[in-house]
C-alpha positions as semicolon CSV with decimal commas, in nm:
position;residue;x (nm);y (nm);z (nm)
1;M;6,856;-1,725;-0,148
2;L;6,989;-1,505;-0,423
3;I;6,941;-1,535;-0,793
4;M;7,213;-1,345;-0,975
5;M;7,095;-1,267;-1,313
6;K;7,358;-1,235;-1,623
7;L;7,490;-0,881;-1,746
8;D;7,272;-0,913;-2,058
9;A;6,954;-1,047;-1,888
10;S;6,660;-0,911;-2,044
11;R;6,364;-0,751;-1,872
12;E;6,162;-1,055;-1,970
13;D;6,417;-1,286;-1,807
14;I;6,391;-1,122;-1,481
15;L;6,010;-1,122;-1,486
16;R;6,006;-1,502;-1,578
17;V;6,230;-1,566;-1,278
18;A;6,022;-1,361;-1,036
19;E;5,718;-1,534;-1,160
20;K;5,890;-1,865;-1,096
21;I;5,954;-1,773;-0,748
22;R;5,592;-1,672;-0,678
23;S;5,457;-1,993;-0,831
24;L;5,660;-2,161;-0,562
25;G;5,494;-1,973;-0,288
26;F;5,791;-1,740;-0,208
27;T;5,833;-1,376;-0,234
28;P;6,087;-1,216;-0,500
29;H;6,288;-0,881;-0,435
30;E;6,451;-0,720;-0,736
31;I;6,786;-0,583;-0,620
32;P;6,938;-0,357;-0,888
33;G;7,311;-0,345;-0,894
34;A;7,589;-0,135;-1,059
35;S;7,595;-0,387;-1,360
36;R;7,347;-0,647;-1,319
37;V;7,014;-0,748;-1,131
38;A;6,994;-0,983;-0,839
39;I;6,673;-1,138;-0,712
40;G;6,632;-1,193;-0,351
41;I;6,384;-1,478;-0,213
42;T;6,219;-1,446;0,122
43;G;6,007;-1,714;0,272
44;N;6,216;-2,010;0,179
45;K;6,341;-2,102;0,538
46;G;6,505;-2,422;0,461
47;G;6,656;-2,327;0,121
48;F;6,601;-2,501;-0,222
49;G;6,870;-2,756;-0,217
50;E;7,036;-2,870;-0,519
51;E;6,730;-2,954;-0,715
52;G;6,593;-2,590;-0,654
53;R;6,920;-2,454;-0,746
54;A;6,938;-2,641;-1,075
55;L;6,565;-2,543;-1,137
56;F;6,670;-2,164;-1,145
57;L;6,999;-2,234;-1,333
58;S;6,790;-2,370;-1,614
59;L;6,601;-2,039;-1,653
60;G;6,710;-1,797;-1,921
61;G;6,931;-1,501;-1,804
62;V;7,044;-1,667;-1,474
63;T;7,416;-1,708;-1,402
64;D;7,424;-1,809;-1,044
65;V;7,223;-1,924;-0,733
66;V;7,373;-1,805;-0,398
67;R;7,272;-1,895;-0,049
68;I;7,275;-1,592;0,190
69;T;7,430;-1,684;0,524
70;K;7,323;-1,373;0,725
71;P;6,977;-1,366;0,895
72;F;6,920;-1,017;0,735
73;K;6,890;-1,132;0,375
74;L;6,812;-0,830;0,160
75;V;7,008;-0,558;0,344
76;S;7,316;-0,777;0,356
77;R;7,632;-0,687;0,157
78;E;7,624;-1,032;0,036
79;V;7,312;-0,961;-0,179
80;K;7,462;-0,643;-0,307
81;P;7,838;-0,576;-0,288
82;E;7,800;-0,189;-0,394
83;T;7,660;0,072;-0,132
84;T;7,264;0,147;-0,198
85;L;7,215;0,530;-0,297
86;V;6,922;0,670;-0,128
87;K;6,792;0,972;-0,327
88;V;6,577;1,252;-0,212
89;R;6,535;1,529;-0,455
90;D;6,895;1,633;-0,519
91;V;7,040;1,488;-0,200
92;V;7,201;1,143;-0,203
93;F;7,285;0,954;0,093
94;G;7,559;0,688;0,023
95;G;7,760;0,854;-0,228
96;D;8,082;1,055;-0,207
97;E;7,912;1,346;-0,057
98;I;7,874;1,370;0,326
99;Q;7,519;1,490;0,386
100;I;7,423;1,704;0,682
101;A;7,090;1,699;0,824
102;A;7,062;1,977;1,092
103;G;6,785;2,195;1,286
104;P;6,619;2,197;1,612
105;C;6,507;1,903;1,825
106;S;6,156;2,023;1,836
107;V;5,959;2,273;1,632
108;E;5,875;2,539;1,862
109;S;5,755;2,832;1,644
110;R;5,765;2,993;1,301
111;D;6,029;3,224;1,390
112;Q;6,261;2,961;1,545
113;L;6,242;2,723;1,275
114;F;6,269;2,979;0,982
115;E;6,567;3,157;1,154
116;V;6,747;2,800;1,161
117;A;6,611;2,711;0,807
118;G;6,767;3,035;0,674
119;I;7,091;2,963;0,824
120;L;7,112;2,611;0,704
121;K;7,042;2,738;0,352
122;S;7,314;2,997;0,351
123;A;7,568;2,751;0,474
124;G;7,477;2,499;0,200
125;V;7,301;2,242;0,411
126;K;7,031;2,057;0,220
127;V;6,841;1,866;0,488
128;M;6,653;1,993;0,781
129;R;6,568;1,792;1,075
130;G;6,287;1,905;1,336
131;G;6,052;1,713;1,549
132;A;5,675;1,778;1,531
133;F;5,554;1,463;1,731
134;K;5,787;1,421;2,022
135;P;5,768;1,072;2,242
136;R;5,937;1,171;2,543
137;S;6,045;0,993;2,834
138;S;5,820;1,193;3,064
139;P;5,434;1,252;3,012
140;Y;5,491;1,608;3,141
141;A;5,753;1,708;2,895
142;F;5,678;1,886;2,562
143;Q;5,525;1,651;2,334
144;G;5,570;1,867;2,015
145;M;5,341;2,092;1,809
146;K;5,197;1,800;1,637
147;Q;5,016;1,878;1,310
148;A;5,091;2,262;1,347
149;G;5,450;2,174;1,359
150;L;5,430;1,950;1,048
151;E;5,289;2,260;0,855
152;L;5,547;2,476;0,981
153;L;5,813;2,215;0,844
154;K;5,633;2,198;0,506
155;E;5,636;2,550;0,493
156;A;5,996;2,584;0,567
157;S;6,068;2,342;0,304
158;E;5,886;2,518;0,027
159;K;6,057;2,855;0,120
160;F;6,399;2,729;0,166
161;G;6,430;2,437;-0,068
162;L;6,520;2,207;0,208
163;V;6,470;1,838;0,229
164;I;6,286;1,752;0,560
165;V;6,342;1,469;0,792
166;T;6,102;1,428;1,097
167;E;5,997;1,152;1,336
168;V;5,680;0,931;1,297
169;K;5,590;0,778;1,641
170;D;5,283;0,569;1,571
171;T;5,090;0,418;1,255
172;E;4,786;0,657;1,354
173;T;4,977;0,977;1,267
174;L;5,191;0,819;0,986
175;P;4,978;0,939;0,692
176;M;4,980;1,300;0,816
177;V;5,357;1,287;0,882
178;A;5,435;1,127;0,536
179;E;5,235;1,406;0,361
180;H;5,439;1,688;0,523
181;T;5,791;1,537;0,500
182;D;6,034;1,390;0,270
183;I;6,209;1,149;0,485
184;L;6,034;0,956;0,773
185;Q;6,232;0,904;1,082
186;I;6,206;0,599;1,303
187;G;6,318;0,706;1,653
188;A;6,539;0,458;1,881
189;R;6,252;0,392;2,095
190;N;6,043;0,240;1,796
191;M;6,318;0,047;1,630
192;Q;6,151;-0,258;1,716
193;N;5,801;-0,134;1,663
194;F;5,750;-0,401;1,400
195;S;5,393;-0,279;1,306
196;L;5,517;0,072;1,236
197;L;5,823;-0,079;1,037
198;E;5,577;-0,265;0,828
199;A;5,356;0,045;0,791
200;V;5,627;0,271;0,667
201;A;5,747;0,047;0,423
202;K;5,418;0,101;0,214
203;Y;5,517;0,455;0,165
204;K;5,738;0,608;-0,095
205;N;5,925;0,826;0,163
206;P;6,264;0,695;0,226
207;V;6,309;0,584;0,596
208;L;6,567;0,712;0,853
209;L;6,622;0,411;1,077
210;K;6,782;0,492;1,423
211;R;6,952;0,227;1,638
212;G;6,758;0,142;1,953
213;L;6,864;0,257;2,303
214;A;7,028;-0,092;2,365
215;A;7,008;-0,277;2,046
216;T;7,292;-0,470;1,885
217;I;7,403;-0,419;1,530
218;E;7,231;-0,739;1,407
219;E;6,905;-0,621;1,561
220;L;6,941;-0,281;1,376
221;L;6,982;-0,471;1,046
222;M;6,695;-0,701;1,123
223;A;6,474;-0,402;1,182
224;A;6,596;-0,250;0,854
225;E;6,511;-0,581;0,692
226;Y;6,142;-0,539;0,815
227;I;6,121;-0,225;0,597
228;Y;6,313;-0,368;0,297
229;S;6,131;-0,688;0,281
230;N;5,786;-0,517;0,289
231;G;5,859;-0,304;-0,014
232;N;6,082;-0,002;0,077
233;P;6,461;-0,032;-0,015
234;N;6,526;0,341;0,066
235;V;6,644;0,288;0,432
236;I;6,913;0,515;0,574
237;L;7,050;0,359;0,903
238;C;7,175;0,585;1,208
239;E;7,418;0,530;1,509
240;R;7,288;0,752;1,782
241;G;7,464;0,594;2,078
242;I;7,370;0,316;2,285
243;R;7,302;0,277;2,678
244;T;7,583;0,161;2,879
245;F;7,705;0,182;3,236
246;E;7,862;0,522;3,162
247;T;7,647;0,818;3,284
248;Y;7,859;1,115;3,219
249;T;7,737;1,117;2,848
250;R;7,369;1,091;2,765
251;N;7,462;0,769;2,563
252;T;7,766;0,602;2,461
253;M;7,847;0,683;2,098
254;D;7,942;0,340;1,928
255;L;8,169;0,458;1,650
256;S;8,276;0,092;1,574
257;A;7,929;0,033;1,462
258;I;7,980;0,261;1,152
259;P;8,248;0,049;0,980
260;V;8,082;-0,284;1,081
261;V;7,763;-0,191;0,946
262;K;7,922;-0,065;0,624
263;M;8,106;-0,408;0,609
264;L;7,764;-0,613;0,672
265;S;7,516;-0,399;0,496
266;H;7,481;-0,216;0,168
267;L;7,271;0,056;0,316
268;P;7,397;0,398;0,395
269;I;7,466;0,458;0,759
270;I;7,480;0,836;0,920
271;A;7,561;0,925;1,282
272;D;7,384;1,151;1,530
273;P;7,647;1,299;1,759
274;S;7,380;1,502;1,929
275;H;7,216;1,207;2,105
276;G;7,542;0,997;2,098
277;V;7,684;1,223;2,379
278;G;7,406;1,463;2,470
279;L;7,671;1,760;2,560
280;W;7,717;2,017;2,287
281;E;8,076;2,047;2,404
282;H;8,146;1,690;2,260
283;V;7,922;1,692;1,958
284;G;8,185;1,833;1,724
285;A;8,445;1,558;1,811
286;M;8,214;1,275;1,759
287;A;8,093;1,438;1,440
288;K;8,432;1,457;1,297
289;A;8,527;1,102;1,432
290;S;8,203;0,970;1,273
291;V;8,302;1,102;0,928
292;A;8,667;0,961;0,970
293;C;8,490;0,624;1,051
294;G;8,303;0,616;0,737
295;A;7,970;0,786;0,804
296;D;7,769;0,877;0,494
297;G;7,616;1,183;0,688
298;L;7,540;1,335;1,026
299;I;7,230;1,449;1,188
300;I;7,304;1,740;1,416
301;E;7,082;1,947;1,650
302;V;7,099;2,329;1,618
303;H;6,907;2,595;1,800
304;P;6,920;2,965;1,796
305;N;6,901;2,970;2,169
306;P;6,965;2,630;2,333
307;A;6,912;2,763;2,700
308;M;6,537;2,826;2,610
309;A;6,500;2,509;2,380
310;L;6,178;2,328;2,476
311;S;6,395;1,987;2,428
312;D;6,746;1,875;2,410
313;G;6,900;2,230;2,467
314;P;7,225;2,089;2,633
315;Q;7,306;1,905;2,311
316;S;7,220;2,171;2,071
317;L;7,480;2,364;1,885
318;K;7,446;2,738;1,854
319;P;7,448;2,848;1,463
320;K;7,804;2,997;1,494
321;K;7,948;2,683;1,628
322;F;7,766;2,479;1,387
323;V;7,903;2,667;1,086
324;K;8,251;2,653;1,230
325;L;8,202;2,266;1,276
326;L;8,099;2,237;0,893
327;E;8,439;2,388;0,788
328;E;8,614;2,155;1,005
329;L;8,410;1,841;0,874
330;K;8,493;1,952;0,536
331;L;8,854;1,906;0,601
332;V;8,796;1,552;0,758
333;A;8,572;1,440;0,469
334;E;8,873;1,548;0,221
335;A;9,115;1,353;0,432
336;V;8,934;1,022;0,405
337;G;8,840;1,093;0,020
338;R;8,480;1,228;0,075
339;R;8,335;1,569;0,011
340;L;8,128;1,809;0,191
341;E;7,952;2,088;0,029
342;T;7,944;2,424;0,245
343;T;7,896;2,778;0,194
344;E;8,090;3,029;0,420
345;I;7,856;3,284;0,564
346;E;7,906;3,583;0,777
347;A;7,563;3,598;0,914
348;A;7,547;3,269;1,059
349;A;7,907;3,280;1,199
350;S;7,793;3,593;1,404
351;V;7,497;3,427;1,571
């Protein structure tokens, strides 16, 4: 159920409606819009009926009471027609500007991380990705530098002025990760780890939620609903490919998910072409296609020496190829009415 407030509704009107919802045993969720405020109601499984609708319409400042048909109530575009803008420092996801998050799959050393950070900064990229805790399929694979990796990410952020996104893999390490990063990433394997989803909702950090290995679009949006309904509306969705019968690529990049999600939800969505195909040769094509499909950003793996990477080397771009891709993405963004801010640099182009 959604309570639509009038354009001239006062703060007192909004608080009065929220208190009435609580008095009935339900939970109000204030949803600011471009011109008016809406209040979502959760916990009312059977709806209020005409009597309940009349009750809310009688309150000052209320213009309409709408039943939400989608199972994902708060993240549905039925609730909020305009796209949510998720802001992290001077970076905005969901606006006209395409945001690029790039960096190594894993933090391996200060030299490696700072080399990539310097290239990103010079190229005009504002967000750096890097894994400190690495949930791997094999227990024998590199598991990340853990706390030491987080400290290096924090140091790189302060030195180069970059927004940091890194994965949180469990509730035990969540406080430590949240302290060292700007954006908390929920990886594909944890998309339906509901305890973790509820836990990250208690933090102020925006959450980057990746689609599960074989998750449907509705399951992705329901996972986002867990975070949103528990108090954190700053959710960025991510299409990163799904598992199908095809084995040539690491995953099958579901480009159709991008426009579908944008139709169904007001949350911004970015794409991960690195995991989507798993082969660096095809990352550029999928990145450009993602922007053409309407993605609000990209997350791309970049490593100075992919052959020596401790994880995901085959899907990582060398800096020279990454910088060239940025220029190509800029043209695609302009063609679809978006923009991508880049800086041409000789140093990165020569690596």
